[in-house]
C-alpha positions as CSV (number, residue, x, y, z in Angstrom):
1,M,7.9,-57.0,118.3
2,A,8.8,-60.6,118.4
3,T,7.3,-63.5,120.4
4,I,8.4,-67.1,120.9
5,T,5.8,-69.5,122.1
6,E,6.6,-73.0,123.4
7,R,4.3,-75.8,122.4
8,T,4.2,-79.5,123.4
9,A,2.7,-82.1,121.2
10,Q,0.7,-85.1,122.4
11,D,3.8,-87.3,122.2
12,G,5.6,-84.8,124.5
13,A,7.8,-83.3,121.7
14,K,8.4,-79.6,122.2
15,S,8.5,-77.0,119.4
16,F,8.8,-73.2,119.5
17,K,6.7,-70.9,117.3
18,A,8.5,-67.6,116.6
19,E,6.5,-64.6,115.3
20,V,7.8,-61.3,114.1
21,R,5.5,-58.3,113.9
22,L,6.7,-54.9,112.7
23,K,4.4,-52.0,112.0
24,G,3.8,-51.5,108.3
25,Y,4.7,-55.2,107.5
26,P,2.8,-58.5,107.4
27,A,3.4,-60.8,110.4
28,Q,6.1,-63.5,109.8
29,T,6.0,-66.8,111.5
30,A,8.2,-70.0,111.6
31,T,8.4,-73.1,113.9
32,F,11.6,-74.7,115.4
33,K,12.6,-77.6,117.3
34,R,15.1,-75.5,119.4
35,K,14.5,-72.2,121.1
36,T,18.0,-71.1,120.1
37,D,17.1,-71.5,116.5
38,A,13.8,-69.5,116.9
39,K,15.8,-66.7,118.5
40,K,18.3,-66.6,115.7
41,W,15.5,-66.6,113.1
42,V,13.8,-63.8,114.9
43,Q,17.0,-61.7,114.9
44,D,17.7,-62.4,111.4
45,T,14.1,-61.7,110.2
46,E,13.8,-58.3,112.1
47,S,17.1,-57.2,110.7
48,A,16.3,-58.2,107.1
49,I,12.9,-56.5,107.3
50,R,14.4,-53.3,108.6
51,E,17.1,-53.3,105.9
52,G,14.6,-54.0,103.1
53,R,15.9,-57.5,102.3
54,H,13.3,-59.9,103.7
55,F,10.4,-59.3,101.4
56,K,12.2,-59.8,98.2
57,T,11.6,-63.5,99.0
58,A,7.9,-62.9,98.2
59,E,8.8,-63.0,94.5
60,A,10.5,-66.3,95.1
61,K,7.2,-67.7,96.4
62,K,5.3,-66.5,93.3
63,H,7.6,-68.0,90.6
64,T,8.8,-71.5,89.6
65,F,12.1,-72.3,88.1
66,A,10.2,-72.9,84.8
67,D,9.2,-69.2,85.0
68,L,12.7,-68.1,85.6
69,A,14.0,-70.2,82.6
70,T,11.2,-68.9,80.3
71,R,12.1,-65.3,81.2
72,Y,15.9,-66.1,80.8
73,Y,15.2,-67.4,77.2
74,S,13.5,-64.3,76.1
75,E,15.6,-61.6,77.8
76,I,19.0,-63.1,78.3
77,L,19.7,-65.5,75.5
78,P,19.4,-63.0,72.6
79,N,22.6,-61.4,73.9
80,Y,24.6,-64.5,72.7
81,N,25.3,-66.0,69.3
82,E,23.0,-68.7,67.9
83,K,25.4,-71.6,68.9
84,E,25.7,-70.3,72.5
85,Q,22.0,-69.7,72.7
86,G,21.4,-73.4,71.9
87,E,23.9,-74.7,74.3
88,R,22.6,-72.5,77.3
89,K,19.1,-73.3,76.5
90,S,19.5,-77.1,76.3
91,K,21.2,-77.1,79.7
92,L,18.6,-75.0,81.3
93,Q,15.8,-77.2,79.7
94,W,17.4,-80.2,81.5
95,W,17.2,-78.4,84.8
96,V,13.6,-77.4,84.0
97,S,12.9,-81.2,83.6
98,K,14.2,-81.7,87.1
99,I,13.2,-78.7,89.2
100,G,10.9,-76.8,86.8
101,Y,7.9,-77.2,89.1
102,C,9.7,-76.0,92.1
103,L,9.1,-72.6,93.5
104,L,12.2,-70.5,93.7
105,A,11.8,-70.2,97.4
106,D,12.0,-73.9,97.8
107,I,15.2,-74.5,95.8
108,T,18.1,-75.1,98.0
109,P,21.7,-76.0,97.5
110,A,20.6,-79.5,98.6
111,T,18.1,-79.7,95.9
112,I,20.6,-78.8,93.1
113,N,23.2,-81.3,94.7
114,E,20.8,-84.1,94.6
115,H,20.4,-83.8,90.7
116,K,24.2,-83.0,90.3
117,T,25.2,-86.2,92.0
118,A,22.9,-88.2,89.8
119,M,24.5,-86.9,86.6
120,T,26.7,-89.3,84.6
121,Q,28.3,-86.9,82.2
122,S,32.0,-85.9,82.5
123,A,33.1,-83.5,85.1
124,A,33.6,-80.8,82.5
125,T,30.1,-81.2,81.3
126,V,28.5,-81.2,84.7
127,D,30.6,-78.1,85.5
128,K,28.9,-76.4,82.5
129,Y,25.4,-77.4,83.6
130,I,26.2,-76.0,87.0
131,K,27.6,-72.6,85.7
132,N,24.7,-72.2,83.3
133,L,22.3,-72.7,86.3
134,Q,24.3,-70.3,88.4
135,H,24.2,-67.5,85.8
136,A,20.4,-67.8,85.4
137,F,20.0,-67.5,89.2
138,S,22.4,-64.6,89.4
139,I,20.2,-62.8,86.8
140,A,17.1,-63.6,89.0
141,V,18.9,-62.2,92.0
142,N,20.7,-59.1,90.7
143,E,18.4,-58.0,87.9
144,W,14.9,-59.2,88.5
145,E,15.0,-59.3,92.3
146,W,13.1,-62.6,92.4
147,L,15.4,-64.0,95.0
148,S,17.7,-62.5,97.7
149,D,20.4,-65.2,97.4
150,N,21.8,-67.5,94.7
151,P,21.5,-71.1,95.9
152,V,23.9,-72.5,93.2
153,K,26.8,-70.4,94.8
154,K,26.9,-73.0,97.6
155,V,27.1,-75.9,95.2
156,K,30.6,-77.3,94.5
157,S,31.6,-77.9,90.9
158,P,33.3,-81.2,90.2
159,K,37.0,-81.3,90.1
160,L,38.0,-80.7,86.6
161,P,40.8,-82.3,84.6
162,R,43.7,-80.2,83.4
163,G,42.6,-78.1,80.4
164,R,43.6,-79.5,76.9
165,V,46.7,-77.9,75.3
166,R,47.1,-79.2,71.8
167,F,49.1,-77.1,69.5
168,L,51.0,-77.6,66.2
169,D,54.8,-77.4,66.1
170,D,56.4,-75.6,63.2
171,D,56.6,-78.6,60.9
172,D,52.9,-79.8,61.5
173,R,51.7,-76.2,61.1
174,A,53.4,-76.0,57.7
175,K,52.1,-79.3,56.6
176,L,48.5,-78.4,57.7
177,L,48.7,-75.0,55.8
178,Q,50.0,-76.6,52.7
179,A,47.1,-79.2,52.8
180,C,44.6,-76.4,53.2
181,K,46.1,-74.6,50.2
182,E,45.7,-77.7,48.1
183,S,42.2,-78.3,49.3
184,P,39.4,-78.3,46.6
185,N,37.5,-75.9,49.0
186,P,39.0,-72.4,48.4
187,L,37.7,-71.0,51.6
188,L,39.6,-73.6,53.9
189,Y,43.0,-72.0,53.7
190,P,42.0,-68.4,54.5
191,C,39.6,-69.5,57.3
192,V,42.4,-71.7,58.9
193,V,45.0,-68.7,58.6
194,L,42.4,-66.4,60.2
195,A,41.7,-68.8,63.1
196,L,45.4,-69.2,63.8
197,S,46.0,-65.5,63.4
198,T,43.3,-64.3,65.8
199,G,42.2,-67.1,68.1
200,M,38.6,-66.5,67.2
201,R,36.1,-69.4,68.0
202,Q,34.8,-71.1,64.9
203,A,31.2,-69.9,65.5
204,E,32.5,-66.2,65.9
205,Q,34.5,-66.6,62.6
206,M,31.7,-68.3,60.5
207,E,29.2,-65.7,61.6
208,L,31.3,-62.6,60.4
209,V,29.7,-60.1,58.1
210,W,31.4,-57.7,55.8
211,S,30.0,-54.6,57.7
212,D,32.1,-55.7,60.7
213,I,35.4,-55.8,58.8
214,N,37.7,-52.8,58.6
215,L,40.4,-53.8,56.2
216,K,41.9,-50.4,55.9
217,D,42.8,-50.2,59.6
218,G,43.2,-53.9,60.1
219,Y,40.6,-55.0,62.7
220,L,37.0,-56.6,62.9
221,I,34.3,-56.4,65.5
222,L,32.7,-59.4,67.0
223,H,29.2,-58.3,68.2
224,E,28.1,-61.7,69.5
225,T,30.6,-63.7,71.5
226,K,30.4,-66.5,74.0
227,N,30.7,-64.2,77.0
228,G,28.1,-61.9,75.6
229,E,30.5,-58.9,75.2
230,R,31.7,-57.2,72.0
231,R,35.3,-57.8,71.1
232,R,37.7,-56.0,68.7
233,V,40.1,-58.4,66.9
234,T,43.2,-57.2,65.3
235,L,44.0,-58.3,61.6
236,A,47.6,-58.4,60.7
237,G,50.1,-60.1,58.3
238,A,48.8,-63.0,56.2
239,S,45.2,-63.0,57.5
240,L,44.8,-59.4,56.7
241,E,46.3,-59.9,53.2
242,L,44.1,-62.9,52.6
243,L,40.9,-61.1,53.6
244,K,41.8,-58.2,51.2
245,E,42.1,-60.8,48.3
246,H,38.9,-62.4,49.4
247,A,37.1,-59.1,49.4
248,K,37.8,-58.7,45.8
249,V,35.7,-61.8,44.9
250,R,33.0,-61.4,47.7
251,R,29.5,-62.6,46.8
252,L,27.0,-59.9,46.5
253,D,24.1,-62.1,47.5
254,T,25.0,-62.4,51.1
255,R,26.5,-60.4,54.1
256,L,28.6,-63.3,55.3
257,L,32.3,-63.5,54.7
258,F,32.2,-67.3,54.4
259,P,28.9,-68.3,52.9
260,S,27.7,-71.8,52.0
261,N,27.6,-72.6,48.4
262,R,24.1,-74.3,48.9
263,D,22.5,-71.5,50.9
264,P,24.5,-68.1,50.9
265,Q,22.6,-66.9,54.0
266,K,24.2,-69.6,56.0
267,P,28.0,-70.0,56.7
268,I,30.0,-72.6,55.1
269,D,30.5,-76.0,56.7
270,L,34.3,-76.8,56.5
271,R,34.3,-80.0,58.7
272,K,34.8,-82.5,55.9
273,A,37.5,-80.3,54.1
274,F,39.3,-79.7,57.4
275,L,39.3,-83.5,58.2
276,N,40.7,-84.3,54.7
277,A,43.5,-81.6,55.2
278,L,44.4,-83.1,58.5
279,E,44.5,-86.6,56.9
280,A,46.7,-85.3,54.1
281,A,49.0,-83.6,56.6
282,Q,49.1,-86.8,58.7
283,I,48.1,-84.9,61.8
284,T,46.0,-86.8,64.3
285,D,44.2,-85.8,67.6
286,F,43.4,-82.4,66.3
287,K,40.2,-80.4,66.1
288,W,39.3,-77.1,64.7
289,H,39.0,-75.7,68.2
290,D,42.7,-76.5,68.7
291,L,43.5,-73.8,66.3
292,R,42.5,-71.5,69.1
293,H,44.8,-73.4,71.4
294,C,47.6,-72.9,68.9
295,T,47.1,-69.1,68.9
296,A,47.2,-69.0,72.7
297,S,50.3,-71.1,72.8
298,Y,52.2,-69.2,70.2
299,L,51.3,-66.0,71.9
300,A,52.6,-67.4,75.2
301,M,55.8,-68.6,73.7
302,N,56.4,-65.1,72.1
303,G,56.1,-63.4,75.4
304,A,52.5,-62.4,75.8
305,S,51.2,-62.2,79.3
306,L,48.2,-64.3,80.5
307,A,46.2,-61.0,80.8
308,E,47.0,-60.3,77.2
309,I,46.1,-63.7,76.0
310,A,42.8,-63.6,77.9
311,E,41.9,-60.3,76.2
312,I,42.8,-61.6,72.7
313,L,40.8,-64.7,73.2
314,G,37.9,-63.0,74.8
315,H,38.0,-64.6,78.2
316,K,36.7,-62.6,81.2
317,T,39.1,-64.2,83.7
318,L,42.6,-65.6,83.7
319,S,41.4,-69.0,84.7
320,M,40.9,-70.3,81.2
321,V,44.4,-69.2,80.0
322,K,46.5,-70.5,83.0
323,R,46.9,-73.7,81.1
324,Y,49.4,-71.8,78.8
325,A,51.4,-70.4,81.6
326,H,54.2,-73.0,81.3
327,L,54.8,-72.1,77.8
328,S,55.8,-68.5,78.8
329,D,58.2,-69.7,81.4
330,G,61.1,-68.2,79.5
331,H,59.5,-64.8,79.4
332,V,58.7,-64.9,83.0
333,S,62.3,-65.9,83.7
334,S,63.7,-63.0,81.8
335,V,61.4,-60.6,83.6
336,I,62.7,-61.9,87.0
337,E,66.2,-61.6,85.9
338,S,65.6,-58.1,84.6
339,M,64.0,-57.2,88.0
340,N,66.9,-58.7,90.0
341,A,69.5,-57.0,88.0
342,K,68.0,-53.5,88.5
343,I,67.4,-53.9,92.4
344,F,70.6,-55.9,93.2
345,G,73.0,-54.6,90.4
346,G,76.2,-56.5,90.6
347,V,75.8,-57.8,94.1
């Protein structure tokens, strides 16, 4: 049963109090300036109660965003590697500093937009903050049922610049590999070859342990990745041979493939050695992460599809690898030519 009561304030302003009463459920009330809004609310509320959707919001009135973040830290973050945990936590902590005191029921797209527009970071950084927040809310909606809707879905991410595509041509690649071979650090060369061969992220590579490597069958397993899913990585050619040689001299006081000399329980830091190799090879505007771009670019130029590149790099969607599409234009052209030859023949 629903009722709408008209009220008139001392200043003559009218309002409409809507009340919904259904047997077995607590009464729900709301006040509106327009009767049409009150009627719509009544219809939506009655429908939501009958379908079992409405009272999920009760949890949203019990928990603050700080509560959501705390539970996310303990239950969700452990699924990611150490670096990804740190990045996600730091971004959520920023949101906690802004809206941590707010009840989840009170957080709207407008609330989030207010803080988004005040951010001074780059568009790419702001986008990461929004996506981390959206993921936290999606967990609260889908797994914990603290909310019925994700307010971040209605927040537009800033327009992003084109993704960086920086890869080495044949000459520069040869120069870099030679400089790495000549480096005083014996682990630099095998690490760079492995990065180019597989497209692994630096954190994924540096956290590899011997129990995850199968040199006989030529593959390794990444248990902790950026997207939280396990990934099988194929080992072939030079990278496989180098790992076989590396296995012959592996350290017995650590599980890591590439341990630090100072603390074998921590991965080696190759930043200085890599910068020195770049300088020796006279290569500028190049970062370790660009080795991953090299892998993707070489795959595209050798005919790999975007879906194959995404699978190799560990991306859940194709959006991140579309930046390499232009490099596979020759492959796409040959596919189109083949299709036309088959359906039209000599016409």
